[in-house]
N, C-alpha and C positions, 0 to 999 in steps of 0.2 A: 402456249399463252405468251405472248409478247409483253415485255415489260416496257414502257415508255422511258425516254431518256430523263424526263423530269422527275419520275418516280424514283429513276436509279440514282438520279443527283441527289433527292431527299435521303433516300436511304444511305448513301455514302456520307452525307453531311451529318445525319444521325449517329454513324460510325464513327466519324471523327470526334463528335461531340461525347460519344460513351468512352472513347480513348482517353481524351481530355480530363473527363471526370474522374475516371479512375487514376489517372495521372496525379490528379488533385489530391485523392484520397490515400494513395500510397505515399505521396512524398510531402506531406502536408507539414513535416517538421520545419523544412527550410522555405517552404509556399508561405505559410502562416504566422511564422515565427523567425526571428532573427537566429541565424546558426546556432550562436553562442548559448542560446537560451535552451536549446536542445542537444546541449554537450556539456561535458565536464568543465568546470571553470578553469579558465587559464590553459585549457588543453591545446597542445601544439598543434599545428596546421599538418595533415596527414599527407603522406604520399602514395602514390601507386606502385606497385610492383613492375608496372609495364612502363618504361622510359617514354614510350610515344605519347602516353597520357600528360606526364608531367612537363615534357618539352613543348605540348601544344595545348595547355590550359593555363588559365593563372592559377597561382597557389590556392586562392580561395575557391575556385571551381573544383580543382582536384579535391580539395578538402571535403566540399559539399559531395561529390560524386563517390567518393570512397566511403564516406559516412552512410550512405543509401546503399552502396554495393560493397560490402565487406571483403567480398572474394576479389576485388580489386585491389587491396590494401597491399603494403609491405607485411611480410610474415611477422616481423617483430611488432608492428603497430595494431596486429588484429587484437590482441587483449589490451586490457587496462595496465595502469601502473599499479603494481601489487603494493606499492608503499603509500598508496593513496586509499582513502575512503569512497566508494563510488556505490550509490544507493539509490534506486527509483522507488518512489511512494506514488501509492495510489490510495484515493481517498474513497472511501463508503461506496462500493459498487450497488450494494442493495438488490441483490436480483431475485426477481418474483419467481412463483412457481405456479404450475398448471393444477387444476382440480376438474372434477367431472362437470362443473357448471360453467368452466371458463370457456368463454366464446373462441373459436377458432382465430378470428383476427388478432385476440389478445395472444393466443398461443404462438402465433406467427411473430408478433411483436415480441414477446419473450425469447424466442428462438434467435431473432434477428438481433436484439439487445445483447445476447451472449457472445455474437461473433463481433459486435460493433467494440465492445469492450476488450475482447480477445484481440482485435486488430490493433489497438492501441498498445496493448503489452507486447504483442509479438514485434510491431514496429520499432518500439524503443528498446527492446532487449536486443533485438538485432543489430540496431545502430549504436548501441552504447556497451554492450556487454558488462553489465553491471557487476559488483561484487556480493551486493545484498538487493533485495526486493522487499518491501514491508505494504501490506495492505491495513489501511487505519482500522478495520474494526467494520461493523455492518456490512459483513459479507453478504449476509441474505436480508430480506426484506422484514422478516419478522420471527421471532423467537417462538412463536405461539405455532409451530407447527409439529407432527409426531416424527419420530424416529425415521421412517419410510422416507417422508418427504426431506428430512434432513441429508438422508444420504443421497437422495436424488439430486439435491441442488450441490453437495458436494462433489459428486460426479461430474455434474456439468463445469464446476469451477475448475477441476483439473485437467478436463478434457478441451472445454472452449475459452474460458477466460484466460486463464494462467496455465496454458498446456505445459505438461512436464514428461519427461522419459518414464517409461514404465516402472523403472525401479524405484522411482521417487513417488510413485502415486499407487504403489501395489497395494498399501493398506488400505486405501480408499476404494479400489477396485474390488479387493476381496469382501470388504465389508459391505459394499454395494450389491456385488451379486449374490450374498447371502440373504441380505435385507431382513436380519432378524433384529427384534427390538433390543437393544443394547441392555446388560446387565447393570444397570447403573447403582442399583442398591449393594452390589459387590464391590463397586469401585468406591462408594461411597465408605464402606466399611473400612476399606483398605486406607484410605485417605485420613479417616478418623483415627485409626490405629499407629499412623506414621507419629514417631518421634519428630518434634519441631525443627531438631537439629537435621535430622535426616532429611526431611522434607527440604530445608533449605540447601543442603549440599546437593540435592538431587536438581537443583534450580542454578547451580553454578557451573559455567563451561568456561573453558580457556581455548583461545584460538580456533574456535568452531568456524569452519567455513563451508561445510557440507554435513548435512544432518546425516546422511546416508554412508558417507565415507569420512568419519571422524578423523582419520589419520592424516588427511591433507592439511598442509602447513601454509598454504596459500589459496588466494582465493579461486574458487572454481566458476570461471567465467562462461563456460558453456550451461552451467547449471547453477544460478546465485543461490545464496542461502536465501531461504524463503521464510519471511516472519508474518504470521497472521495474529493480528490483534483482536481481543474480545470487544465485540460492540454490544450496544444496548439491543441491537435486534439480533444478536447472536445468542447471549445468554440471558439478558434482559438486565433492567436496573436492579438495584440489590433488594428492593421490595417486591420483585417477581422472580428472581433468579432462584432455580432449584436445582437440586443434586442432580437431576435428569439432564438439565441444560448444561450444565458444567461438566458432567461426565463425558457427555458425547462430543462437546467441544475439543476436550482432552484427547479424546479417542481419535479424532480425525483432523485436528488442526494444530496440536501441541498444547504446551502449559501454558496458563495465563499470567504468570509471573516467573521471571528468569533474568540472570544477568550474564553477558559474555563478555571476558575480558580478552584484550588482545595487545600483544607486545609487553606483558606485564614484566615489571622490572626494568624496563628500558626508558629512554628519555621519549620515545613514541607510542607510550602508553595509552591507551583508550579503551571505553567499554559501551556496550549498548545495555541499557537497562529497560526490560520489557514490563511493564506495570498494567495490573489490570484494574482501571480508575474506576469501574462499575462495582468494586467490591471495597470501596476504600469508606463508604459513607453508608449510614443506615438512617432509620432503623430498618434491618434487613430481614428478609424472610428466613435467610438461613445466616445466623450470626456468625457461623464457624467460617465462612467465606471471608468476611471483614476481619476476623482474628488471624486466619492465613495469611492475607494481605499485608496487615500491619505486621505481622511476624516476619514476613519476608522482608520488610523495610527496614525493621529494626536489627534483623541479622546482617544485613547488608551495612548497617551503620556501623555495627559491634565487630564485624568478622572481615567484611572486605575494606572498607573505608580506611583503616588504619595503615594499610599497605599499598592503598592505591593512591597514585601522585600523577592521575591524568585526566583525560577530558571525557565527558559523558554524552551520549547522545540517548535521551529518555524518549521512548517510544510508548504512546497510551493513546486511548480514544478520546476521553473528555478533556477539555481544555483546562488550564489552571484559572483560578479566579482573577477576573478584572473588573474594573467599573464599568457601567453601561457607557455605550458609544463607542468603544475602542473596536468592537467587532459587531457584526450584523446581531448575533445572539448577546443579550445582556445576561448577568447573573440570574439564574432562577431555580429554586427548589420547589417541587411540587410533591405533597404527601397524600396517600388515600385517605379520603375521607366520605363517610356514610355510603361506602362502595357495599351495595346489597348483594352483589352478584358473587363476591368473595370476601365475605365480612373479616375474615381473618387477616386480610391485607391493611386493613384500616389503621393509620398511624403509620404505615411505614411508608420508604421513600418511592415515590412513583415515577419521578423523572427529575433531572437536572441537565442545566445547559453548561455550567462550569462546575468545577470543584468548589467547594467553600473555602473562604478566606483561610481558616486556620489550617485545613487540610493541605490547601497550595503551600502554606509557610512550611509546614511539618516535612512534605515530599520533597520541597525544593532544597531545603537544609541537608537532608538525607543524600538525596540523589547527585547534588553538586557540592561536596565536602571542600574542594580545593579553592581557596580563593583566587589564586593566581593562573587559574586553569579556565580555558574557554568551556562552553557547554551548549546544547542546543535540544530543544523541546519539539518534538513533531506528533501532533495530535489530528484527529478527525473531527466527527460529530456535527460540527458547524459547516454544511455544504458549502457556503458562500466561502470559505477561507479566511484567513486572517493572518497578519504579520505583526508581532509586538516584541519588545525588549523588557525583560525584567531586570530592574536596577536594584541594588541592595543600598537602602537607605536608612539610616537610623536603626538598625536592627530587623528591617523587614523587607521582602520582595514586593516591589511596586511596578506593576505594568505600565507601559506608555509607548507611544511611537518613537521615541528617540532612546538612543543609546547614552545614558548619562551617568552610570555609577561610578563613583570614586574609591568606594570601600574595598570593592573586589570585581572580578570580572562579571560583566553582564551577562544574561542568559537569552538568547534569543527564542520566541515560541514561534513556530509556523504551524498555523491550523490548515491542513493540506485540502485544498479545494476538492470538491468531490469529482471522481471521474465519470459520472453519469453524463448523458447527452445534453441535458438543459444546463449543464455547467462547463459545458465545451468539451468534454473529455479529458481533462487534465492528467498530466504525468508531473509529479514533483521530482526534480533532479537535485541530488544532494552531494556535494563534493567536499571531501575533508583532505587537507593539504597540511603536512606538518611544518611549520615556521621555524627553523633551526634558530633563527637570529632573536626569537622570542621564547623558543623553547615551548612551543605550544601549538595546537591544531586549530587551523582556521577553516571554518565551514561557511559554504556558500551554498545558496538555493535560489533556483529558478523553477518556472514552469515551462512545460512544453506542451502549446494547446492545440488540440485537435478542433473540432466543430460539432455543431448537434447532429445527432444519429441520422436527420434525414439525408444528409449529403451522403452517407455510408449506404443507406438503402437505395438512393438514386443511383450509385454508381453500379450497384448489383443488378438493379431493375433494369438499368440502361442497357449493360453488356448483354443482359438475357434476351432483350428485346431486338438488339442490333444481331445475335447470332441468330435468331429466329428470322429475322427479315432477309439476312444474307442466304441463309439455308433456302429460303424461299425462291431468292433469285436464281441462286445455283439448280435448284430442281425443277422450277416450273416456268422458267422464260428465258429469253436472251433479247437483246434489243435488235 
């Protein structure tokens, strides 16, 4: 069967279109963004290990080339500067699950969405070699799932969205393969029996760059330190959160409150505070959770702060209090009222957009104790994202769009925009650089934006169609 020249030309044009579409999808950081938005702050221009590239391209184009193809970089530039903080942040992936009643088109959409989100992570991890990666909570779309489905989504999480080497996900793989309901009651009894001091000490880490190989003293750029925050869709708001919710999160994603100190006792001292903001306010279904979280903060204040003289990165899900109009979501607290389905929840906290004013003041006073040191808050929850400064005036923290504190260093809060397709697949890029002239850390944040998931789907469908058409040409006809 002969194929006409016109048909062959159309197929060739479709092939070119598919190649260009995939080029767009895979090199979006430099196509859709200024290169510096998708790079560490003040990063030097990179060079290639091949002199012919350096000699025949402008420095800017060499930089773009080696950012996208790390195998072309000079060996000493493959990894980041281990004296800087290099963190990627991903807001609220909220992955859905499949049920017997789920239609096939929705199953396909869920499957593709996993790889869309995974494409964003893989692209940025390969490009930038971060020292830390944080997912800002709401890993899943609902906390009201059985353990079996929780295991299924966690498996997808480490296989498709944020793929990791086997030794780093072995716990997830073994639990998923067994698929047994977790004995949350045993975990509950263990937690309840813990001495408060022992509990706090088990939440304090020093110079941890690798959860598996704790002996590392420098960042692991091949496998960055992964931090998963609790979101309301993971454990529930405090009026919903149960021991079962909390137990399985700890089992598969780690603790909900902890601190990691870096460079302790040196001028470059800094720390990460991971705080479960879902268990700060009530009334709660399990008041113990509130007690544990406040005990963590009080111990941080009494035992860590006196010897801490550095900057803090606070990672938490729910943003701090601010007046309406500064962000898409204004302050709101809702409580269960006349809830006949589960009457025992009546009067308990159902949801909140921000932390309450008093809670915000207490948290910030504890977490940012040093008046002459910088700090930054990174949260999720509000999918639209937001960017504000907390200035200290007349004894209180007040949010505004401007940095204007005179009594002490202001603290910036970034509400990280969601990485979901309808929010253009964002990656937050946080750089911390130590300024010796001011003896303080300088934090800079940018977004590297992708685009809606339809473009990713189009690139895959296009390449599949072109492969079929070109195979047809090869098998069934010649001109």
